[in-house]
C-alpha positions as CSV (number, residue, x, y, z in Angstrom):
1,X,-23.7,-3.1,9.0
2,X,-23.0,-1.3,5.7
3,X,-19.9,0.3,7.2
4,X,-18.6,-3.1,8.3
5,X,-19.1,-4.5,4.8
6,X,-17.3,-1.6,3.2
7,X,-14.5,-2.0,5.7
8,X,-14.1,-5.7,4.7
9,X,-14.0,-4.8,1.0
10,X,-11.6,-2.0,1.6
11,X,-9.3,-4.1,3.7
12,X,-9.3,-6.8,1.1
13,X,-8.5,-4.3,-1.6
14,X,-5.7,-2.7,0.4
15,X,-4.0,-6.0,1.1
16,X,-4.3,-7.1,-2.5
17,X,-2.9,-3.9,-3.7
18,X,-0.1,-3.8,-1.2
19,X,0.9,-7.3,-2.1
20,X,0.7,-6.5,-5.8
21,X,2.9,-3.4,-5.5
22,X,5.6,-4.8,-3.2
23,X,6.0,-8.3,-4.5
24,X,8.6,-9.0,-5.8
25,X,10.0,-5.7,-6.9
26,X,9.7,-3.7,-3.7
27,X,10.9,-6.5,-1.4
28,X,13.8,-7.2,-3.8
29,X,14.9,-3.5,-3.8
30,X,14.6,-3.2,-0.1
31,X,16.6,-6.3,0.5
32,X,19.3,-5.1,-1.9
33,X,19.5,-1.8,-0.2
34,X,20.1,-3.4,3.2
35,X,22.9,-5.6,1.7
36,X,24.4,-2.8,-0.4
37,X,24.7,-0.4,2.6
38,X,26.0,-3.0,5.0
39,X,29.0,-5.3,5.1
40,X,27.1,-8.5,5.3
41,X,27.8,-9.4,1.6
42,X,30.8,-7.9,0.0
43,X,31.1,-9.1,-3.6
44,X,33.9,-7.7,-5.8
45,X,33.0,-5.2,-8.5
46,X,33.9,-7.8,-11.2
47,X,31.4,-10.3,-9.7
48,X,28.6,-7.7,-9.6
49,X,29.4,-6.8,-13.2
50,X,29.2,-10.4,-14.2
51,X,25.9,-10.9,-12.4
52,X,24.5,-7.8,-14.2
53,X,25.4,-9.2,-17.6
54,X,23.8,-12.5,-16.7
55,X,20.6,-10.7,-15.6
56,X,20.6,-8.7,-18.8
57,X,21.2,-11.5,-21.2
58,X,18.9,-13.9,-19.3
59,X,16.1,-11.3,-19.2
60,X,16.4,-10.5,-22.9
61,X,16.2,-14.2,-23.8
62,X,13.1,-14.6,-21.7
63,X,11.6,-11.5,-23.2
64,X,12.3,-12.8,-26.7
65,X,10.9,-16.2,-25.8
66,X,7.6,-14.8,-24.4
67,X,7.3,-12.0,-27.0
68,X,7.6,-9.2,-24.4
69,X,9.0,-6.3,-26.5
70,X,8.4,-3.7,-23.8
71,X,10.5,-5.5,-21.2
72,X,13.1,-6.3,-23.9
73,X,13.5,-2.6,-24.7
74,X,13.6,-1.7,-21.0
75,X,16.3,-4.2,-20.3
76,X,18.3,-2.9,-23.3
77,X,18.0,0.6,-22.1
78,X,19.0,-0.2,-18.5
79,X,22.0,-2.1,-19.8
80,X,23.1,0.9,-21.9
81,X,22.4,3.2,-19.0
82,X,24.7,1.2,-16.7
83,X,27.5,1.1,-19.4
84,X,27.0,4.8,-20.1
85,X,27.5,5.7,-16.4
86,X,30.7,3.7,-16.4
87,X,32.0,5.4,-19.6
88,X,31.2,8.9,-18.3
89,X,33.2,8.5,-15.2
90,X,36.7,9.9,-14.9
91,X,39.2,7.0,-14.4
92,X,41.4,8.8,-11.9
93,X,39.0,10.9,-9.8
94,X,35.5,10.8,-8.4
95,X,34.2,13.2,-11.1
96,X,31.8,12.8,-14.1
97,X,31.3,14.7,-17.3
98,X,28.4,17.0,-16.4
99,X,26.6,17.3,-19.7
100,X,26.7,13.6,-20.5
101,X,25.5,12.6,-17.0
102,X,22.7,15.2,-17.0
103,X,21.5,14.1,-20.5
104,X,21.7,10.4,-19.5
105,X,19.8,11.1,-16.2
106,X,17.1,13.0,-18.1
107,X,16.6,10.2,-20.6
108,X,16.0,7.6,-18.0
109,X,12.5,8.8,-16.8
110,X,11.6,9.8,-20.3
111,X,12.2,6.4,-21.8
112,X,10.5,4.6,-19.0
113,X,7.4,6.6,-19.5
114,X,7.5,6.0,-23.3
115,X,8.0,2.2,-22.7
116,X,5.1,2.4,-20.2
117,X,2.9,3.9,-22.9
118,X,3.8,1.3,-25.5
119,X,1.8,-1.7,-26.4
120,X,3.2,-5.2,-27.1
121,X,4.0,-5.4,-30.8
122,X,6.0,-8.6,-31.0
123,X,9.5,-8.9,-32.3
124,X,9.1,-8.1,-36.0
125,X,11.6,-5.8,-37.6
126,X,8.9,-3.2,-38.3
127,X,7.8,-3.1,-34.7
128,X,11.2,-3.0,-33.0
129,X,13.1,-0.9,-35.6
130,X,11.7,2.5,-34.5
131,X,12.4,1.9,-30.8
132,X,15.9,0.7,-31.5
133,X,16.6,3.7,-33.7
134,X,15.5,6.0,-30.9
135,X,17.8,4.3,-28.4
136,X,20.7,4.5,-30.9
137,X,20.1,8.3,-31.5
138,X,19.9,8.8,-27.7
139,X,23.2,7.0,-27.2
140,X,24.9,9.0,-29.9
141,X,23.5,12.2,-28.4
142,X,24.9,11.4,-24.9
143,X,28.3,10.4,-26.3
144,X,28.5,13.7,-28.3
145,X,27.6,15.8,-25.2
146,X,30.1,13.9,-23.1
147,X,32.9,14.3,-25.7
148,X,32.4,18.0,-26.1
149,X,32.0,18.8,-22.4
150,X,35.0,20.0,-20.3
151,X,33.0,20.6,-17.2
152,X,32.7,17.9,-14.6
153,X,30.1,16.9,-12.1
154,X,31.7,16.2,-8.7
155,X,30.4,14.1,-5.9
156,X,29.5,15.5,-2.5
157,X,31.7,14.9,0.4
158,X,29.2,12.3,1.5
159,X,29.9,10.2,-1.6
160,X,26.6,11.1,-3.4
161,X,26.4,12.5,-6.9
162,X,25.1,16.0,-7.2
163,X,22.2,16.2,-9.6
164,X,20.2,19.2,-11.0
165,X,16.8,19.8,-9.5
166,X,14.9,19.0,-12.7
167,X,16.3,15.5,-12.7
168,X,14.6,14.8,-9.4
169,X,11.4,16.3,-10.7
170,X,11.5,14.2,-13.9
171,X,12.1,11.0,-11.9
172,X,9.3,11.8,-9.5
173,X,6.8,12.6,-12.3
174,X,7.7,9.4,-14.2
175,X,7.4,7.3,-11.0
176,X,4.0,8.7,-10.2
177,X,2.9,7.9,-13.8
178,X,4.2,4.3,-13.7
179,X,2.6,3.8,-10.3
180,X,-0.8,5.0,-11.4
181,X,-0.6,2.9,-14.6
182,X,0.4,-0.2,-12.6
183,X,-2.5,0.3,-10.2
184,X,-4.9,0.6,-13.1
185,X,-3.6,-2.2,-15.3
186,X,-2.5,-4.6,-12.5
187,X,0.1,-6.0,-14.9
188,X,3.5,-7.2,-13.5
189,X,5.3,-5.5,-16.3
190,X,4.1,-2.1,-15.3
191,X,5.0,-2.6,-11.7
192,X,8.4,-3.9,-12.8
193,X,8.9,-0.6,-14.7
194,X,8.1,1.4,-11.6
195,X,10.6,-0.5,-9.4
196,X,13.3,-0.6,-12.1
197,X,13.0,3.2,-12.5
198,X,13.5,3.5,-8.7
199,X,16.5,1.3,-8.8
200,X,18.0,3.2,-11.8
201,X,17.6,6.5,-9.8
202,X,19.4,4.9,-6.8
203,X,22.1,3.6,-9.2
204,X,22.6,7.1,-10.5
205,X,22.5,8.8,-7.1
206,X,25.0,6.4,-5.5
207,X,27.3,6.2,-8.5
208,X,30.4,7.5,-6.7
209,X,30.1,4.3,-4.5
210,X,30.7,1.8,-7.3
211,X,29.7,-1.3,-5.3
212,X,26.4,0.2,-4.1
213,X,25.6,1.6,-7.6
214,X,26.3,-1.8,-9.2
215,X,23.9,-3.5,-6.8
216,X,21.0,-1.2,-7.7
217,X,21.8,-1.7,-11.4
218,X,21.6,-5.4,-10.9
219,X,18.2,-5.0,-9.1
220,X,16.9,-2.9,-12.0
221,X,17.7,-5.7,-14.4
222,X,16.5,-8.5,-12.2
223,X,13.1,-6.9,-11.5
224,X,12.5,-6.6,-15.2
225,X,13.4,-10.2,-15.8
226,X,11.3,-11.5,-13.0
227,X,8.3,-9.7,-14.4
228,X,8.3,-11.9,-17.4
229,X,8.0,-15.0,-15.2
230,X,5.2,-13.2,-13.2
231,X,3.3,-12.4,-16.4
232,X,3.6,-16.0,-17.6
233,X,2.3,-17.2,-14.3
234,X,-0.6,-14.7,-14.5
235,X,-1.6,-15.9,-17.9
236,X,-1.4,-19.6,-16.8
237,X,-3.3,-19.2,-13.5
238,X,-5.6,-16.2,-14.0
239,X,-8.4,-15.4,-16.3
240,X,-7.4,-12.6,-18.6
241,X,-10.9,-11.0,-18.9
242,X,-11.9,-11.0,-15.2
243,X,-8.4,-11.3,-13.5
244,X,-9.8,-14.0,-11.2
245,X,-7.8,-17.2,-10.8
246,X,-8.6,-19.7,-13.6
247,X,-9.6,-23.3,-13.7
248,X,-6.0,-24.5,-13.4
249,X,-5.6,-22.5,-10.1
250,X,-8.9,-23.8,-9.0
251,X,-7.9,-27.5,-9.5
252,X,-4.7,-27.0,-7.5
253,X,-6.5,-25.2,-4.7
254,X,-9.2,-27.9,-4.6
255,X,-6.7,-30.6,-4.1
256,X,-5.0,-28.8,-1.2
257,X,-8.2,-28.1,0.8
258,X,-8.5,-29.6,4.2
259,X,-11.9,-30.7,5.6
260,X,-14.3,-29.4,6.4
261,X,-14.6,-27.1,3.4
262,X,-17.5,-25.6,1.4
263,X,-17.9,-25.1,-2.3
264,X,-20.2,-22.5,-3.9
265,X,-21.1,-22.8,-7.5
266,X,-22.1,-19.4,-9.0
267,X,-23.8,-18.8,-12.3
268,X,-25.0,-15.5,-13.9
269,X,-28.7,-15.5,-14.5
270,X,-29.9,-15.2,-18.1
271,X,-26.3,-14.5,-19.3
272,X,-27.2,-15.8,-22.8
273,X,-29.9,-13.2,-23.0
274,X,-27.4,-10.4,-22.5
275,X,-25.1,-11.9,-25.2
276,X,-27.9,-12.5,-27.7
277,X,-29.4,-9.1,-27.2
278,X,-26.4,-6.7,-26.7
279,X,-23.5,-8.7,-28.1
280,X,-20.3,-10.0,-26.6
281,X,-18.9,-6.6,-25.5
282,X,-21.8,-6.2,-23.0
283,X,-21.4,-9.8,-22.0
284,X,-17.8,-9.1,-21.1
285,X,-18.9,-6.1,-19.1
286,X,-21.3,-8.3,-17.1
287,X,-18.6,-10.9,-16.5
288,X,-16.2,-8.2,-15.2
289,X,-18.9,-6.7,-13.0
290,X,-19.7,-10.0,-11.3
291,X,-16.1,-11.0,-11.0
292,X,-15.2,-7.7,-9.2
293,X,-17.9,-8.6,-6.6
294,X,-16.8,-12.2,-6.3
295,X,-13.2,-11.1,-5.7
296,X,-14.4,-9.2,-2.6
297,X,-16.3,-12.1,-1.1
298,X,-15.8,-12.3,2.7
299,X,-15.6,-15.2,5.1
300,X,-12.3,-16.4,3.8
301,X,-13.7,-17.4,0.4
302,X,-11.6,-17.4,-2.8
303,X,-13.4,-17.0,-6.2
304,X,-12.4,-18.7,-9.4
305,X,-13.7,-18.5,-13.0
306,X,-14.1,-22.0,-14.2
307,X,-15.4,-21.2,-17.7
308,X,-18.1,-19.1,-19.4
309,X,-20.4,-17.5,-16.9
310,X,-19.5,-20.1,-14.3
311,X,-17.6,-19.3,-11.1
312,X,-16.7,-21.3,-8.0
313,X,-15.9,-20.1,-4.5
314,X,-13.9,-22.2,-2.1
315,X,-14.2,-21.8,1.7
316,X,-11.5,-23.7,3.5
317,X,-12.4,-24.9,7.0
318,X,-16.0,-23.6,6.7
319,X,-19.3,-25.3,7.1
320,X,-22.5,-24.4,5.2
321,X,-23.9,-22.5,8.1
322,X,-20.8,-20.4,8.3
323,X,-20.6,-19.5,4.6
324,X,-24.3,-18.7,4.0
325,X,-24.3,-15.2,5.5
326,X,-21.3,-14.3,3.3
327,X,-22.8,-15.7,0.2
328,X,-26.1,-14.0,0.9
329,X,-24.2,-10.7,1.3
330,X,-22.4,-11.4,-2.0
331,X,-25.7,-12.2,-3.8
332,X,-27.3,-8.9,-2.6
333,X,-24.2,-6.9,-3.6
334,X,-24.4,-8.3,-7.1
335,X,-28.1,-7.7,-7.3
336,X,-27.7,-4.1,-6.2
337,X,-24.8,-3.4,-8.5
338,X,-25.9,-1.7,-11.7
339,X,-24.0,-0.6,-14.8
340,X,-24.6,1.5,-17.8
341,X,-23.9,-0.4,-21.0
342,X,-21.2,1.2,-23.2
343,X,-22.4,-0.4,-26.4
344,X,-25.8,-0.5,-28.1
345,X,-25.1,-3.0,-30.8
346,X,-27.3,-6.1,-30.5
347,X,-27.1,-9.6,-31.8
348,X,-30.0,-10.7,-34.0
349,X,-29.3,-14.4,-34.3
350,X,-28.9,-16.5,-31.1
351,X,-25.7,-18.5,-30.8
352,X,-27.2,-21.6,-29.3
353,X,-29.0,-23.0,-26.2
354,X,-28.0,-22.0,-22.7
355,X,-26.4,-25.0,-21.1
356,X,-28.0,-24.3,-17.8
357,X,-31.4,-22.9,-18.8
358,X,-34.3,-24.6,-17.0
359,X,-37.7,-23.6,-18.2
360,X,-38.2,-22.2,-21.6
361,X,-41.0,-19.9,-20.6
362,X,-39.2,-18.0,-17.9
363,X,-36.1,-17.7,-20.2
364,X,-38.2,-16.4,-23.1
365,X,-39.9,-13.8,-20.9
366,X,-36.6,-12.6,-19.5
367,X,-35.0,-12.5,-23.0
368,X,-38.0,-10.6,-24.3
369,X,-37.8,-8.1,-21.5
370,X,-34.1,-7.5,-22.2
371,X,-34.8,-7.0,-25.9
372,X,-37.6,-4.6,-25.2
373,X,-35.2,-2.6,-22.9
374,X,-32.6,-2.6,-25.7
375,X,-35.2,-1.4,-28.3
376,X,-36.1,1.5,-26.1
377,X,-32.5,2.4,-25.7
378,X,-33.3,3.4,-22.2
379,X,-30.6,5.2,-20.3
380,X,-31.5,3.2,-17.2
381,X,-28.7,1.0,-15.9
382,X,-29.0,-2.7,-16.1
383,X,-28.9,-5.0,-13.1
384,X,-27.5,-8.5,-12.9
385,X,-28.3,-11.4,-10.6
386,X,-26.6,-14.8,-9.8
387,X,-27.8,-18.2,-8.6
388,X,-25.7,-20.0,-6.1
389,X,-25.5,-23.7,-5.0
390,X,-23.6,-24.7,-1.9
391,X,-22.2,-28.0,-0.8
392,X,-19.9,-28.9,2.2
393,X,-17.4,-31.7,2.6
394,X,-17.1,-33.2,6.1
395,X,-14.9,-36.2,5.5
396,X,-11.3,-36.6,4.3
397,X,-12.4,-39.8,2.5
398,X,-14.9,-37.9,0.4
399,X,-14.7,-37.7,-3.4
400,X,-14.1,-34.1,-4.4
401,X,-15.9,-34.6,-7.7
402,X,-19.0,-35.6,-5.7
403,X,-18.8,-32.4,-3.7
404,X,-18.6,-30.4,-6.9
405,X,-21.5,-32.3,-8.3
406,X,-23.6,-31.7,-5.2
407,X,-22.9,-28.0,-5.5
408,X,-23.7,-28.0,-9.2
409,X,-27.0,-29.8,-8.5
410,X,-27.9,-27.3,-5.9
411,X,-27.2,-24.5,-8.4
412,X,-29.6,-26.2,-10.9
413,X,-32.3,-26.1,-8.2
414,X,-31.6,-22.4,-7.6
415,X,-32.1,-21.9,-11.3
416,X,-35.3,-24.0,-11.4
417,X,-36.8,-22.2,-8.3
418,X,-36.6,-18.8,-9.8
419,X,-33.0,-17.7,-9.9
420,X,-31.3,-15.0,-7.8
421,X,-31.2,-17.3,-4.8
422,X,-29.0,-19.7,-2.9
423,X,-29.7,-23.4,-2.6
424,X,-28.0,-25.9,-0.3
425,X,-27.1,-29.5,-1.1
426,X,-29.2,-31.8,1.0
427,X,-27.3,-33.7,3.7
428,X,-28.6,-37.2,2.6
429,X,-29.4,-36.8,-1.0
430,X,-28.0,-40.3,-1.9
431,X,-26.2,-43.1,-0.4
432,X,-23.0,-42.2,-2.2
433,X,-23.2,-38.6,-1.0
434,X,-23.8,-39.8,2.5
435,X,-20.7,-42.0,2.3
436,X,-18.7,-39.2,0.9
437,X,-19.7,-37.0,3.9
438,X,-21.3,-34.3,1.8
439,X,-23.7,-31.9,3.6
């Protein structure tokens, strides 16, 4: 049974990771490669150049509007990289100035790694000036090398540009770094840097084929521009702390559900006690821990953070009897999960009453136990539990607010009956619930 659970979690993680890595950058690059190496779409070089300028200017305007300095600098560098390749080419033969191309090719992975390491600093003069100065010095350096070099770099008979081995190594190391960073941060901008770097390499490698190279340059710029839209969507529909979908995404998903469906209201037990005793940093750790478990819920459920320590799980097409085993598995997984607190600072003054606390005695005993544990500074890890209330909608004519209210009331009963448990909304709690078809 444990192996099966791990398999479900691993499959969910693999699917989520694959989707995150390949959409939209990987799919866009693969589609562009098919079009570039076939005769299905044959745009003139002038049209591809015009599209590249549109992607560059449009992406930079979006980056300026959404204060994304990293993507702005990446777009600027890719645009200069494309122009530099065009200037370094001999106008009458398929040859390139060796020193200039080698320097330009070496700067691409280096700058992408530097941009990947940067933090967003806004568009102030003090924040952008150093980066712009570095790009200017690099451009001057490449121009000087190209102007003073008499040797040329010739294309293979196959039409591919010959490159030194260290260039391939530099691109490979930079790609691995950006891939690892994107997997860790789960930010669209980091994934866009990875795919844009891959497109720049293909642009350089196929430079003797002007049309193919221009297509890859266009992809590099487009992927960076799309990442700004993806980041904006992420901020609008996902919670920044837990990475779960936020209330806006929950409201849209709730309206599109088809009956029957089940709603599970989840609340962290004694969350205020953690905040009052250890401070908000530990509270954030608890939220992230619970959210990571909720994201792996099985049975076709989708978890959302609706505010504070409140979460909601939607099961489309599922009855109460079908979702209970999955919710019980989730409850036990959270109960067994333990974490070592990274901070020992404690809050002395409570912030206010817990909105969902029922029973001052049990809350006081729990809070006292947490404070005693903090005072001991015990190295023992801390465990967290959740209470869950479940309601199921059976009729299309039901009021969705009533379904949520039924799940919320079931959650209150779980709190009142000792916490760390699941309660089900009664099938005939009231005439209105009966009319709504709530079970």
